[in-house]
C-alpha positions as CSV (number, residue, x, y, z in Angstrom):
1,M,12.8,-51.7,-25.7
2,Q,15.0,-48.7,-25.1
3,V,13.2,-45.4,-24.9
4,V,15.1,-42.4,-26.2
5,L,14.1,-39.0,-24.9
6,S,14.8,-35.7,-26.5
7,R,16.6,-33.1,-24.4
8,R,13.4,-31.1,-24.2
9,E,11.4,-34.1,-23.0
10,F,14.1,-35.0,-20.5
11,L,14.1,-31.5,-19.0
12,K,10.4,-31.4,-18.8
13,L,10.2,-34.8,-17.0
14,S,13.0,-33.7,-14.6
15,S,11.3,-30.5,-13.7
16,L,8.1,-32.4,-13.0
17,A,9.9,-34.8,-10.8
18,L,11.5,-31.9,-8.8
19,A,8.1,-30.2,-8.5
20,G,6.7,-33.4,-7.1
21,L,9.4,-33.6,-4.4
22,A,8.8,-30.0,-3.5
23,A,5.0,-30.5,-3.3
24,R,5.5,-33.4,-0.8
25,R,7.8,-31.2,1.4
26,F,5.2,-28.4,1.6
27,P,2.4,-28.0,-1.0
28,M,2.5,-24.6,-2.5
29,S,1.9,-22.5,-5.5
30,L,4.6,-20.1,-6.6
31,V,3.5,-16.5,-6.9
32,G,6.6,-15.3,-8.5
33,S,10.1,-16.6,-9.3
34,A,12.0,-13.4,-9.9
35,S,14.0,-11.8,-7.1
36,S,12.4,-8.7,-5.5
37,L,12.8,-6.4,-2.6
38,G,10.7,-6.1,0.6
39,R,10.7,-3.6,3.5
40,V,10.0,-4.7,7.0
41,S,7.0,-2.4,8.0
42,Y,6.6,-3.6,11.6
43,D,8.8,-3.5,14.7
44,S,10.0,-7.0,13.9
45,V,9.1,-10.0,11.8
46,S,10.0,-13.7,12.4
47,V,12.0,-15.9,10.1
48,F,10.9,-19.6,10.0
49,A,12.6,-22.7,8.6
50,S,9.4,-23.6,6.8
51,P,6.4,-21.4,5.8
52,K,4.4,-22.2,8.9
53,L,3.4,-19.7,11.6
54,N,3.2,-22.2,14.5
55,L,7.0,-23.0,14.3
56,E,9.7,-21.5,16.6
57,P,11.4,-18.6,14.8
58,I,15.0,-19.1,13.7
59,G,15.7,-15.4,13.3
60,F,14.2,-11.9,13.1
61,H,14.3,-8.8,11.0
62,F,13.5,-5.3,12.1
63,R,11.6,-2.2,11.0
64,D,12.8,-0.7,7.7
65,E,15.3,-3.5,7.0
66,L,15.3,-4.4,3.3
67,L,15.0,-8.1,2.4
68,D,16.0,-9.7,-0.9
69,I,13.1,-12.0,-1.8
70,A,14.1,-15.0,-3.9
71,Y,10.5,-15.9,-4.7
72,S,7.0,-15.8,-3.1
73,L,4.6,-18.7,-2.5
74,N,1.1,-19.6,-1.3
75,P,1.6,-22.8,0.8
76,L,-1.4,-24.9,1.9
77,T,-0.3,-24.2,5.5
78,G,-1.7,-20.7,5.2
79,P,-2.9,-18.8,7.0
80,A,-6.1,-18.9,4.9
81,Y,-6.8,-15.2,5.1
82,N,-3.4,-14.3,3.8
83,P,-1.3,-17.3,2.6
84,L,1.5,-15.3,1.0
85,W,5.0,-16.1,2.1
86,H,8.4,-14.9,0.9
87,K,11.6,-17.0,0.6
88,I,14.7,-15.1,1.8
89,A,18.3,-16.3,2.3
90,E,17.8,-17.7,5.8
91,G,14.3,-19.1,5.6
92,Y,10.7,-17.9,5.2
93,V,8.9,-14.7,6.3
94,H,5.1,-14.2,6.2
95,A,4.1,-11.3,4.0
96,A,1.8,-9.5,6.5
97,F,4.4,-6.9,7.4
98,I,6.7,-7.0,4.3
99,Q,6.0,-4.1,2.0
100,P,6.9,-4.8,-1.6
101,V,9.3,-2.0,-2.7
102,A,11.6,-0.9,-5.4
103,E,14.6,1.5,-5.7
104,Q,14.0,3.9,-8.6
105,L,15.6,7.3,-8.9
106,N,13.9,9.9,-11.0
107,D,14.8,12.8,-13.2
108,V,14.6,16.1,-11.3
109,L,12.3,18.9,-12.4
110,D,13.6,22.5,-12.6
111,S,10.3,23.9,-11.3
112,V,6.7,22.9,-10.4
113,P,3.3,24.6,-10.8
114,E,2.4,27.1,-8.1
115,T,-0.6,24.9,-7.3
116,G,1.6,21.9,-6.6
117,L,2.5,18.7,-8.4
118,L,1.4,15.3,-7.1
119,C,4.3,12.8,-6.8
120,R,4.9,9.4,-5.4
121,V,7.9,8.0,-3.5
122,T,9.7,5.4,-5.6
123,V,12.4,4.3,-3.1
124,P,11.9,2.1,0.0
125,F,12.0,5.2,2.2
126,S,13.3,8.7,2.2
127,R,14.4,10.8,5.1
128,P,12.7,14.2,5.2
129,Y,14.3,17.4,6.4
130,N,13.0,20.7,7.9
131,Y,14.6,24.1,7.2
132,T,14.5,27.3,9.2
133,T,16.7,30.4,8.9
134,Q,17.5,30.1,12.6
135,S,18.6,26.4,12.7
136,G,19.3,25.6,9.0
137,W,18.7,22.0,7.8
138,Q,17.6,19.4,10.4
139,S,16.4,15.9,9.7
140,V,12.8,15.0,10.7
141,S,12.9,12.2,13.4
142,L,9.2,11.6,13.6
143,F,8.6,9.8,10.3
144,L,10.0,8.7,7.0
145,L,8.5,8.9,3.5
146,Y,7.7,5.4,2.4
147,Y,7.4,3.7,-1.0
148,E,4.0,4.4,-2.8
149,S,3.1,7.3,-0.5
150,N,1.8,10.4,-2.4
151,H,2.9,14.0,-1.7
152,W,2.2,17.5,-3.1
153,V,5.5,19.1,-4.3
154,T,5.3,22.9,-4.1
155,A,8.8,24.1,-4.8
156,V,12.3,23.0,-5.9
157,V,15.2,24.1,-3.6
158,E,18.9,23.3,-3.0
159,G,18.9,20.7,-0.2
160,P,21.3,20.0,2.6
161,D,23.6,18.0,0.3
162,G,23.7,20.7,-2.4
163,E,21.4,18.6,-4.6
164,P,17.9,19.5,-5.7
165,W,15.2,18.8,-3.1
166,Y,11.5,19.2,-3.3
167,Q,9.4,21.2,-0.8
168,I,6.4,19.1,0.2
169,T,3.2,20.7,1.5
170,E,0.9,18.3,3.2
171,S,-2.9,18.4,2.9
172,W,-3.4,18.9,6.7
173,E,-2.8,22.3,8.2
174,G,-0.2,23.2,5.5
175,I,2.6,21.2,7.1
176,Q,5.8,21.6,5.0
177,Y,9.1,19.7,4.9
178,Y,11.7,18.7,2.2
179,A,12.7,15.5,0.5
180,K,15.4,14.5,-2.0
181,A,13.9,15.2,-5.4
182,A,15.3,12.1,-7.1
183,H,13.2,10.0,-4.6
184,L,9.9,11.3,-5.9
185,Q,8.2,10.6,-9.3
186,P,5.6,13.0,-10.7
187,I,2.3,11.3,-11.4
188,G,1.3,12.1,-14.9
189,E,-2.2,13.3,-15.9
190,E,-2.8,10.0,-17.7
191,D,-2.6,8.2,-14.3
192,L,-5.1,10.6,-12.8
193,M,-7.8,10.8,-15.4
194,P,-11.3,9.3,-14.6
195,I,-11.9,5.7,-15.5
196,S,-15.1,4.8,-17.4
197,P,-16.5,8.3,-17.2
198,E,-19.2,7.3,-19.7
199,V,-20.9,5.1,-17.1
200,P,-23.6,7.0,-15.3
201,A,-22.6,7.8,-11.8
202,G,-25.7,6.0,-10.4
203,E,-24.7,2.7,-11.9
204,K,-21.3,2.6,-10.1
205,R,-21.3,1.1,-6.6
206,I,-18.9,-0.4,-4.1
207,E,-19.8,-3.4,-1.9
208,I,-17.6,-4.1,1.1
209,S,-17.9,-7.5,2.9
210,L,-16.5,-7.4,6.5
211,A,-17.0,-11.2,6.8
212,T,-14.8,-12.0,3.7
213,Q,-12.7,-8.8,3.9
214,T,-13.3,-8.0,0.3
215,L,-14.2,-5.0,-1.8
216,T,-16.1,-5.4,-5.0
217,A,-16.8,-2.6,-7.5
218,Y,-19.8,-2.8,-9.9
219,E,-21.0,-1.0,-13.0
220,G,-24.6,-1.9,-13.0
221,G,-24.6,-5.7,-12.7
222,Q,-21.1,-6.2,-13.9
223,M,-18.2,-6.6,-11.5
224,V,-15.2,-4.6,-12.6
225,L,-12.9,-5.0,-9.5
226,R,-12.6,-7.3,-6.5
227,T,-9.8,-7.0,-4.1
228,P,-8.9,-8.0,-0.5
229,I,-9.2,-5.3,2.2
230,S,-8.3,-4.7,5.8
231,S,-11.2,-3.2,7.7
232,G,-11.4,-1.9,11.3
233,V,-10.2,-4.0,14.3
234,A,-13.0,-4.3,16.9
235,N,-12.2,-2.5,20.1
236,S,-15.0,-0.7,21.9
237,S,-13.1,-0.2,25.2
238,G,-10.8,2.6,24.1
239,P,-11.6,6.4,23.9
240,G,-12.8,8.2,20.8
241,L,-14.7,6.9,17.8
242,P,-15.4,3.2,17.4
243,T,-12.7,1.3,15.6
244,E,-15.0,-1.0,13.7
245,T,-15.8,-0.1,10.1
246,P,-19.4,1.2,10.1
247,I,-22.1,-0.9,8.5
248,G,-24.7,0.6,6.2
249,S,-25.2,2.4,3.0
250,F,-23.1,5.5,2.4
251,N,-21.8,7.8,-0.4
252,V,-18.2,9.0,-1.0
253,F,-18.2,12.7,-0.2
254,S,-14.5,13.6,-0.3
255,K,-11.5,12.4,-2.3
256,L,-7.9,13.4,-1.7
257,P,-5.0,11.8,-3.7
258,S,-2.7,12.5,-0.7
259,K,-3.8,12.8,2.9
260,Y,-1.7,13.5,6.0
261,M,-3.3,11.5,8.8
262,G,-1.2,12.9,11.6
263,D,-0.4,10.9,14.8
264,N,-2.7,8.0,14.1
265,R,-3.2,4.9,16.2
266,L,-3.9,2.2,13.6
267,T,-4.5,-0.8,15.8
268,D,-3.7,-1.8,19.4
269,T,-0.5,-3.5,18.2
270,L,0.8,-1.2,15.5
271,G,1.3,1.7,17.9
272,D,1.2,5.4,17.3
273,R,3.1,7.0,14.4
274,Y,2.7,9.7,11.8
275,L,1.3,8.8,8.4
276,P,2.2,11.4,5.8
277,G,1.0,11.0,2.2
278,V,-1.6,8.3,2.6
279,P,-2.5,7.6,-1.0
280,W,-5.9,7.8,-2.8
281,T,-8.2,8.5,0.1
282,A,-12.0,8.5,-0.3
283,F,-14.1,9.4,2.7
284,F,-17.5,7.7,2.8
285,A,-18.8,8.1,6.4
286,E,-18.6,10.9,8.9
287,G,-16.0,10.5,11.6
288,G,-13.0,10.0,9.3
289,Y,-13.9,6.6,7.7
290,A,-12.3,6.2,4.3
291,I,-11.2,3.8,1.6
292,H,-7.4,4.4,1.0
293,G,-4.2,2.8,0.1
294,A,-2.0,1.4,2.9
295,Y,1.8,1.3,2.7
296,W,2.4,0.2,6.3
297,H,1.3,-3.4,6.0
298,N,0.7,-6.1,3.5
299,N,-1.9,-8.1,5.4
300,F,-4.9,-7.5,3.2
301,G,-7.6,-10.1,4.0
302,A,-7.5,-9.5,7.8
303,P,-8.8,-6.5,9.9
304,M,-5.9,-4.1,10.5
305,S,-7.3,-0.5,10.7
306,R,-9.0,1.9,13.1
307,G,-12.1,1.8,11.0
308,C,-10.9,2.8,7.5
309,V,-10.9,0.3,4.6
310,N,-7.3,-0.4,3.6
311,V,-6.5,-1.6,0.1
312,R,-3.3,-2.0,-1.9
313,P,-2.0,1.4,-3.2
314,R,-2.4,0.6,-6.9
315,E,-5.9,-0.7,-6.4
316,A,-6.7,2.4,-4.3
317,Q,-5.5,4.5,-7.2
318,W,-7.8,2.7,-9.6
319,L,-10.8,3.2,-7.3
320,Y,-9.9,6.9,-6.8
321,R,-10.0,7.4,-10.6
322,W,-13.1,5.3,-11.1
323,M,-15.4,6.5,-8.3
324,A,-17.3,9.8,-8.0
325,P,-17.0,12.7,-7.3
326,V,-14.8,13.2,-10.4
327,A,-11.4,14.7,-9.6
328,A,-9.3,16.7,-12.0
329,P,-5.5,16.0,-12.1
330,G,-4.6,19.1,-10.0
331,D,-7.3,18.7,-7.4
332,W,-6.0,18.5,-3.8
333,E,-9.6,17.6,-2.7
334,S,-12.8,16.8,-4.6
335,R,-16.1,17.0,-2.8
336,G,-19.7,16.1,-3.8
337,Q,-22.3,13.4,-3.7
338,G,-20.2,10.4,-4.9
339,T,-20.3,6.7,-5.5
340,R,-22.5,4.6,-3.3
341,V,-20.6,2.4,-0.7
342,I,-22.4,-0.5,0.9
343,V,-20.7,-2.1,4.0
344,A,-22.2,-5.3,5.3
């Protein structure tokens, strides 16, 4: 008997067959099929012929290179704590130090409030400049402004290229510099308003598991968010405060939507560098321990910090809006007895 297949049935069976071949080569689940852009956020990343960390690299990419990502995948080869890989033209790169980015230019404002306007960077990176009457315009060599970092814009000026630039005032010691205005997007009040303000503050809590590297937010007995984190890397031999995330019961006492963290040593391998505009920071333990967004790695699920709790920037924004103390859209800092944080 001859079996006649419709075109739709033929295409369906063909796609299933191809999927089976792919699965036998390296089992995986596709995370996304559309092309996207990634920034190398570490000194270098290795390229492999297959999505496996124990292979010899076939190439390298270096800090701030932009990679065209064909698709992303979660192969069974892992690693289990962060199995995300990206397919690029010459092979596969692990996602740990590939920051997902975009290139979006924004309409420029004619003026900003005297109290400042919170903005986020919407390009992979932007080169800041300083200006003095003695030396004129000079590029800042110590740092770049990276995608999804937040900054307080306090003035609009004519920049070194004759185009509008924004004056940025950082939250720490009033440091000021300038960035191309089109690279920064104002964050609207609708993206800053509190989430579920009707829930009594005492019913909100955050539980952080260092063993599973997860953060879970609850309203009473109901879970409202669970996300992977990167907590502190254990290192008791160095000077200064312990680098492990402290264990115990705490309360958020200070929130800042943008925090300049200065010359910060994040881990023993990431090295020293400036971190302007760290987004959605919530301090919960004395000594500088905070929950905040991280734009300098994408290795959530593994310890990466000097004691803080790193989360993805957009989830950090949700937490910032959800947790107490309540912050108004124009607040540079909000202080008070805030949401309970349990670290175990």
